[in-house]
C-alpha positions as CSV (number, residue, x, y, z in Angstrom):
1,M,0.0,0.0,0.0
2,K,1.4,3.4,-1.0
3,V,1.5,6.0,1.7
4,S,1.9,9.7,1.0
5,V,3.5,11.9,3.7
6,I,3.0,15.7,3.3
7,T,5.1,18.4,5.0
8,P,4.0,22.0,4.8
9,T,6.8,24.5,5.6
10,L,7.9,28.1,5.4
11,N,11.4,29.2,6.5
12,R,12.0,26.2,8.8
13,A,15.5,25.3,7.5
14,H,16.7,25.0,11.1
15,F,14.3,22.1,11.8
16,I,13.1,20.5,8.6
17,E,16.1,18.2,8.2
18,D,14.9,16.1,11.2
19,A,11.5,15.7,9.6
20,M,13.0,14.8,6.2
21,D,15.5,12.4,7.6
22,S,12.8,10.6,9.6
23,V,10.9,10.0,6.4
24,L,14.0,9.2,4.4
25,W,14.9,6.4,6.9
26,Q,11.5,4.7,6.8
27,T,11.7,1.1,5.7
28,H,8.4,1.0,3.9
29,S,9.1,1.0,0.2
30,E,5.8,2.3,-1.2
31,L,6.3,5.8,0.2
32,E,5.7,9.2,-1.4
33,Y,7.0,12.3,0.3
34,I,5.6,15.7,-0.7
35,V,6.9,19.0,0.7
36,I,4.7,22.1,0.1
37,D,6.9,25.2,0.7
38,G,5.3,28.6,1.0
39,G,8.2,30.5,-0.6
40,S,11.0,30.2,1.9
41,I,14.0,32.5,1.7
42,D,16.2,30.9,4.5
43,G,17.9,28.1,2.7
44,T,15.0,25.6,2.9
45,L,14.9,25.3,-0.9
46,D,18.6,24.3,-1.0
47,L,17.8,21.5,1.5
48,L,14.8,20.4,-0.5
49,D,17.0,20.0,-3.6
50,E,19.6,18.1,-1.6
51,Y,17.1,15.7,-0.1
52,K,15.3,15.1,-3.3
53,G,18.6,13.6,-4.5
54,K,19.0,11.6,-1.3
55,F,15.5,10.1,-1.7
56,R,16.3,9.3,-5.3
57,Q,19.5,7.4,-4.3
58,V,17.5,5.0,-2.1
59,G,14.7,4.5,-4.6
60,K,12.1,6.6,-2.7
61,E,9.9,9.3,-4.2
62,M,10.1,12.9,-3.1
63,K,8.7,16.0,-4.8
64,Y,8.1,19.6,-3.7
65,I,6.7,22.8,-4.8
66,S,7.5,26.3,-3.6
67,E,5.0,29.0,-4.1
68,K,3.0,31.5,-2.0
69,D,0.0,29.9,-0.3
70,N,-2.9,31.0,1.9
71,G,-1.6,29.5,5.1
72,L,-0.9,26.2,6.7
73,Y,-4.2,24.5,5.8
74,D,-4.0,25.6,2.2
75,A,-0.6,24.1,2.0
76,M,-1.8,20.9,3.4
77,N,-4.7,20.8,0.9
78,K,-2.3,21.3,-1.9
79,G,-0.3,18.3,-0.7
80,I,-3.4,16.1,-0.4
81,A,-4.4,17.0,-3.9
82,M,-1.0,16.1,-5.2
83,A,-0.8,12.8,-3.3
84,S,-0.9,9.6,-5.3
85,G,-0.9,7.3,-2.3
86,E,-3.9,5.3,-1.1
87,V,-3.3,6.7,2.4
88,V,-2.4,10.3,3.2
89,G,-0.9,11.9,6.4
90,I,0.7,15.1,7.5
91,L,4.2,15.6,9.1
92,N,4.9,19.2,10.1
93,S,8.4,20.5,9.4
94,D,9.2,21.0,13.1
95,D,8.4,17.4,14.0
96,F,9.7,13.9,13.2
97,F,8.9,10.2,13.3
98,N,10.4,8.2,16.2
99,S,11.5,5.0,14.4
100,E,12.0,3.5,11.0
101,D,8.9,1.4,11.0
102,C,6.2,4.1,11.5
103,I,5.0,4.1,7.9
104,A,5.2,0.3,7.6
105,T,3.0,0.1,10.8
106,I,0.5,2.5,9.3
107,A,0.3,0.6,6.0
108,E,-0.1,-2.8,7.8
109,S,-2.9,-1.3,9.9
110,F,-5.0,-0.8,6.7
111,A,-4.8,-4.6,6.0
112,D,-8.4,-4.7,7.3
113,S,-10.4,-3.5,4.4
114,D,-12.9,-1.8,6.7
115,T,-10.2,0.5,8.1
116,E,-10.4,4.0,6.6
117,A,-8.1,5.8,9.0
118,V,-5.6,5.3,11.8
119,Y,-4.2,7.3,14.7
120,A,-1.5,6.7,17.3
121,D,0.3,8.3,20.2
122,S,2.9,11.1,20.3
123,Y,4.6,13.5,22.7
124,Y,5.8,17.1,22.9
125,V,9.3,18.3,23.5
126,E,11.1,21.7,23.9
127,A,12.8,22.8,20.7
128,N,16.2,22.6,22.2
129,D,15.8,19.2,23.9
130,V,14.0,17.0,21.5
131,F,14.6,13.7,23.2
132,C,13.0,14.6,26.6
133,P,9.2,14.5,26.5
134,V,7.5,17.3,28.5
135,R,3.9,16.2,27.7
136,C,2.5,13.0,26.3
137,Y,-0.4,12.8,23.8
138,S,-2.2,9.5,24.6
139,N,-5.0,8.5,22.3
140,K,-5.6,4.9,23.6
141,H,-9.0,5.6,25.2
142,F,-10.2,8.2,22.6
143,K,-13.8,7.9,21.5
144,P,-15.5,10.1,18.8
145,K,-17.8,11.6,21.5
146,W,-14.6,13.2,23.0
147,L,-14.7,15.6,20.0
148,L,-17.7,17.3,21.6
149,Y,-15.2,18.3,24.4
150,G,-12.8,19.7,21.9
151,Y,-10.4,16.7,22.2
152,I,-8.9,15.2,19.0
153,P,-6.2,12.6,18.4
154,D,-2.9,14.1,17.3
155,H,-3.7,15.1,13.7
156,E,-0.1,14.3,12.7
157,T,-0.6,10.6,13.6
158,F,-3.9,10.6,11.7
159,Y,-3.6,8.8,8.4
160,M,-6.6,8.4,6.2
161,K,-7.5,6.9,2.9
162,K,-7.4,9.6,0.2
163,E,-10.8,8.4,-1.0
164,C,-12.3,9.8,2.2
165,Y,-10.9,13.2,1.4
166,E,-12.4,13.0,-2.0
167,K,-15.7,11.9,-0.6
168,Y,-16.1,14.1,2.5
169,G,-13.9,17.1,1.6
170,Y,-10.5,18.5,2.4
171,I,-9.3,20.6,5.3
172,K,-11.4,23.8,5.6
173,P,-8.8,26.7,5.6
174,D,-11.2,29.2,7.2
175,Y,-9.6,28.8,10.7
176,N,-6.1,29.9,11.7
177,R,-5.7,27.1,14.1
178,G,-8.9,25.0,14.0
179,G,-8.8,23.3,10.6
180,D,-7.4,20.1,12.0
181,F,-10.1,20.0,14.7
182,E,-12.9,20.6,12.1
183,L,-11.5,17.9,9.9
184,L,-11.3,15.2,12.6
185,L,-14.8,16.3,13.9
186,R,-16.2,15.9,10.4
187,M,-14.5,12.7,9.6
188,L,-14.7,10.8,12.9
189,Y,-17.9,12.1,14.5
190,I,-20.1,13.3,11.6
191,E,-19.2,11.0,8.7
192,K,-18.2,8.2,11.1
193,V,-15.0,7.2,9.2
194,K,-13.9,3.8,10.5
195,A,-10.7,4.7,12.4
196,R,-8.3,2.3,14.2
197,Y,-5.9,3.1,17.1
198,I,-2.3,2.1,16.7
199,D,-0.6,1.4,20.1
200,K,2.7,3.0,19.2
201,V,4.4,6.3,20.2
202,M,4.9,7.4,16.6
203,L,5.9,11.1,16.6
204,T,7.9,13.8,18.3
205,N,6.2,17.3,18.3
206,R,8.3,20.4,18.9
207,I,6.6,23.0,21.0
208,G,6.5,26.3,19.2
209,G,4.6,25.4,16.0
210,V,1.2,26.9,15.0
211,S,-0.7,24.6,17.2
212,T,1.5,24.8,20.3
213,S,2.3,28.5,20.6
214,G,0.3,31.5,21.8
215,G,-0.4,30.6,25.4
216,L,-3.8,31.5,27.0
217,K,-4.8,33.7,24.1
218,M,-4.4,30.7,21.8
219,Y,-6.5,28.5,24.0
220,I,-9.3,31.1,24.1
221,K,-9.1,31.5,20.3
222,R,-9.2,27.8,19.7
223,T,-12.2,27.5,22.0
224,E,-14.1,30.2,20.1
225,D,-13.2,28.5,16.8
226,A,-14.4,25.2,18.2
227,M,-17.7,26.7,19.2
228,H,-18.2,28.2,15.8
229,I,-17.4,24.9,14.2
230,Y,-20.0,23.1,16.3
231,R,-22.6,25.7,15.3
232,M,-21.7,25.3,11.7
233,H,-22.3,21.5,12.0
234,N,-25.5,22.0,14.1
235,L,-23.9,20.2,17.0
236,K,-24.8,21.1,20.6
237,T,-22.2,21.4,23.3
238,C,-21.0,23.8,26.0
239,R,-18.0,26.1,25.9
240,Y,-17.2,25.0,29.5
241,K,-16.7,21.4,28.3
242,Q,-14.0,22.7,26.0
243,W,-11.8,23.6,29.0
244,L,-11.9,20.1,30.4
245,R,-9.4,19.0,27.7
246,Y,-6.9,21.4,29.3
247,F,-7.1,19.6,32.6
248,Y,-6.4,16.4,30.7
249,R,-3.5,18.1,29.0
250,L,-2.2,19.2,32.4
251,W,-2.4,15.6,33.6
252,N,-0.4,14.6,30.6
253,K,2.3,17.0,31.6
254,L,2.4,15.9,35.2
255,Y,2.4,12.1,34.4
256,I,4.4,10.8,31.5
257,P,4.4,7.0,31.3
258,K,7.6,5.1,30.6
259,K,6.5,4.2,27.1
260,Y,7.0,7.8,26.0
261,T,10.4,8.3,27.6
262,N,11.5,4.9,26.2
263,A,10.3,5.9,22.7
264,A,12.3,9.2,23.1
265,K,15.4,7.2,24.0
266,Q,14.9,4.9,21.1
267,A,14.5,7.8,18.8
268,Q,17.7,9.4,20.1
269,I,19.6,6.2,19.4
270,W,18.0,5.8,16.0
271,F,19.0,9.4,14.9
272,A,22.5,9.1,16.3
273,E,23.1,5.7,14.5
274,K,21.7,6.8,11.2
275,R,23.6,10.0,11.1
276,K,26.9,8.4,12.3
277,S,26.7,5.7,9.7
278,D,26.2,8.1,6.8
279,F,23.1,6.2,5.8
280,V,22.8,8.0,2.5
281,A,26.1,8.3,0.6
282,P,27.1,11.8,-0.6
């Protein structure tokens, strides 16, 4: 099964190599990597040219475009439209996979013909200490009804058949930060896409991206966006319910199970070994 991974980016040369390496090192052979650049001027384009050659050397497919877009979700939609894989997912340029078998695990999870989407676990790190989790993102007990409380699985671990995008629609770019929430609400709660949980800590998220910066003002804005989205879909909920997810988030900061710290240690070893061994010849 062919899987397409999409990375939207703009002037993230200082981080995007980690993302690209973690895709390059995946063992799954039927992999398409698409980078949608919004017109970077910081050296990102030079890196994209370099990595396009690295992907070609190992028989993997990478393509990119660089042009002005209308924001993050517009860039994601461009990538989804370009994707030729049966399954599509997003990897932001600040973030990276934790092991070489992530895409293979995702592909295997679609072996059941009824499965239309999958999601997994992840964790957050500070930008300067990427192998030390400061908050876990556990989705093991997620239920679609949690979406009425504003809780969604980590959208970067969410991989879905492209045919579902074609059938139910792409990401709505109307919201500065809420497009991922609206997409998962629509897919998992309204359209009832058949999704499966993967018990794997798949991803490292750097704090400081669009969805993790802004402090209290960001939380208030996201809550207002969520309430607007509920009204748009004629769903009844209460804004006070939205704040319950922040208590859950606080708990995930205070208590980080060993599976997350172990995954971080394994990711650190994986990155060190791959870069030391010069995995891709110059």
